[in-house]
C-alpha positions as CSV (number, residue, x, y, z in Angstrom):
1,M,14.1,-80.7,-124.2
2,K,11.6,-78.2,-125.4
3,S,13.9,-75.3,-124.9
4,T,16.7,-77.1,-126.7
5,M,14.5,-77.6,-129.7
6,T,13.4,-74.0,-129.6
7,I,17.0,-72.8,-129.6
8,T,17.8,-75.1,-132.4
9,V,15.0,-73.8,-134.5
10,L,15.9,-70.2,-133.8
11,I,19.6,-70.9,-134.8
12,W,18.4,-72.5,-138.0
13,I,16.1,-69.5,-138.8
14,L,18.9,-67.0,-138.1
15,G,21.3,-69.1,-140.2
16,M,18.9,-69.2,-143.1
17,S,18.2,-65.5,-142.8
18,A,21.9,-64.7,-142.8
19,M,22.5,-66.9,-145.9
20,L,19.6,-65.3,-147.7
21,F,21.0,-61.8,-146.8
22,L,24.5,-62.7,-147.9
23,G,23.1,-64.2,-151.1
24,R,24.4,-67.8,-150.4
25,V,20.9,-69.2,-150.8
26,S,18.3,-67.9,-153.1
27,F,14.7,-68.8,-153.9
28,S,14.0,-68.0,-157.5
29,A,11.8,-69.3,-160.2
30,P,11.5,-68.9,-163.9
31,V,9.5,-65.8,-164.7
32,A,8.0,-64.2,-167.7
33,D,8.6,-60.4,-167.4
34,G,6.8,-58.6,-170.1
35,D,8.2,-59.8,-173.4
36,Q,11.4,-61.0,-171.7
37,Y,11.8,-64.7,-170.9
38,L,14.1,-65.3,-168.0
39,N,14.9,-68.9,-167.0
40,S,18.2,-70.4,-166.3
41,S,17.0,-74.0,-166.3
42,A,15.6,-74.0,-169.8
43,E,17.9,-71.9,-171.9
44,D,16.2,-72.9,-175.2
45,G,13.1,-70.9,-174.5
46,P,9.7,-70.8,-172.8
47,D,8.1,-73.8,-174.4
48,E,10.9,-76.1,-173.2
49,A,10.4,-74.8,-169.6
50,I,6.6,-75.3,-170.0
51,E,7.2,-78.8,-171.2
52,Q,9.3,-79.5,-168.2
53,A,6.6,-78.2,-165.9
54,M,3.9,-80.2,-167.7
55,E,6.0,-83.3,-167.4
56,E,6.1,-82.7,-163.7
57,I,2.3,-82.4,-163.7
58,H,2.0,-85.7,-165.7
59,R,4.4,-87.5,-163.4
60,G,2.5,-86.3,-160.3
61,G,-0.8,-87.4,-161.8
62,K,0.5,-90.9,-162.7
63,A,1.9,-91.3,-159.2
64,V,-1.4,-90.2,-157.7
65,R,-3.3,-92.9,-159.7
66,R,-0.7,-95.5,-158.9
67,A,-0.8,-94.7,-155.1
68,L,-4.6,-94.8,-155.1
69,R,-4.7,-98.2,-156.8
70,K,-2.4,-99.4,-154.0
71,K,-4.6,-97.6,-151.4
72,Q,-1.7,-95.5,-150.3
73,L,-3.3,-92.2,-149.3
74,D,-0.1,-90.5,-148.0
75,A,1.8,-91.3,-151.2
76,A,-1.2,-90.0,-153.3
77,L,-1.2,-86.7,-151.3
78,L,2.5,-86.3,-151.8
79,A,2.2,-86.9,-155.5
80,I,-0.6,-84.3,-155.7
81,S,1.9,-81.8,-154.4
82,V,4.3,-82.7,-157.2
83,A,1.5,-82.1,-159.8
84,Q,0.5,-78.8,-158.1
85,K,4.1,-77.7,-158.1
86,G,4.3,-78.4,-161.8
87,V,1.1,-76.3,-162.4
88,V,2.5,-73.4,-160.4
89,E,5.8,-73.5,-162.4
90,A,4.0,-73.7,-165.7
91,K,1.7,-70.8,-164.7
92,K,4.7,-68.5,-164.2
93,L,5.7,-69.0,-167.9
94,V,4.4,-67.6,-171.2
95,P,4.1,-69.8,-174.3
96,A,6.4,-68.9,-177.2
97,A,3.2,-68.6,-179.4
98,A,2.0,-65.8,-177.2
99,L,5.3,-63.9,-177.4
100,K,5.0,-64.0,-181.2
101,L,1.7,-62.1,-181.0
102,E,1.2,-58.4,-180.4
103,G,-1.1,-56.1,-178.5
104,E,-4.6,-57.4,-177.6
105,A,-4.0,-60.8,-179.2
106,Q,-1.0,-61.4,-177.0
107,A,-2.8,-60.2,-173.9
108,R,-5.7,-62.6,-174.6
109,M,-3.5,-65.6,-175.1
110,K,-1.4,-64.9,-172.0
111,A,-4.6,-64.5,-169.9
112,D,-6.2,-67.6,-171.4
113,Y,-3.1,-69.7,-170.7
114,R,-2.9,-68.5,-167.1
115,K,-6.6,-68.9,-166.4
116,R,-6.6,-72.5,-167.7
117,L,-3.7,-73.3,-165.4
118,I,-5.5,-71.6,-162.5
119,E,-8.5,-73.9,-163.2
120,V,-6.2,-77.0,-163.3
121,L,-4.6,-76.0,-160.0
122,E,-8.0,-75.5,-158.4
123,K,-9.0,-79.0,-159.6
124,W,-5.8,-80.5,-158.1
125,L,-6.7,-78.7,-154.8
126,Q,-10.2,-80.2,-155.0
127,V,-8.7,-83.7,-155.5
128,E,-6.5,-83.2,-152.5
129,R,-9.4,-82.1,-150.3
130,L,-11.6,-84.9,-151.5
131,L,-8.9,-87.5,-150.8
132,I,-8.4,-86.1,-147.3
133,D,-12.1,-86.3,-146.7
134,G,-12.1,-90.0,-148.0
135,K,-14.2,-89.2,-151.1
136,M,-12.3,-91.4,-153.5
137,A,-15.0,-91.6,-156.2
138,E,-15.4,-87.9,-156.3
139,A,-11.6,-87.5,-156.4
140,A,-11.4,-89.8,-159.4
141,T,-14.1,-87.8,-161.2
142,T,-12.2,-84.6,-160.6
143,M,-9.0,-86.2,-161.9
144,K,-10.9,-87.0,-165.1
145,E,-11.9,-83.4,-165.3
146,I,-8.2,-82.5,-165.1
147,S,-7.5,-84.8,-168.0
148,E,-10.2,-83.1,-170.0
149,L,-8.8,-79.7,-169.2
150,E,-5.3,-81.0,-170.3
151,K,-6.8,-82.3,-173.6
152,S,-8.6,-79.1,-174.4
153,G,-5.6,-77.0,-173.6
154,H,-3.4,-79.1,-175.8
155,K,-5.9,-78.9,-178.6
156,E,-6.2,-75.1,-178.2
157,Y,-2.4,-74.6,-178.2
158,E,-1.7,-77.4,-180.7
159,V,0.4,-79.4,-178.4
160,E,1.1,-83.1,-179.2
161,D,0.5,-85.5,-176.4
């Protein structure tokens, strides 16, 4: 049984490798490349893609809170992954406001945006670890910190909630 499973896994890996090599499967994400914005899923521009990623973060956060109210730890951990994925997607992007700036001002805004999202991702990782360790109260406090980071970021970038 063990050798059959090993062979199956190897065949799957070889098949995926072949499809990647032949270009049948690709793993790509929206990227900000210098002043170019490349994203096939949000053709209207960077802010629409950022809004989609932020909505994913929001959905994940709501699902975490709902799962915790129902004492469903596995569901909460899964929902945290959704929020984290949204943060990672948003972090790849550059706000349109930054692209309108030049030189040092643009560099500062890009760096600030990315650092804020790194901080949010770190907080989500803390929440995940705290939940795994059974520290529900601390996890709730950290989630409040995430909400405060969201509010300050939206205020800084003049985003309506």
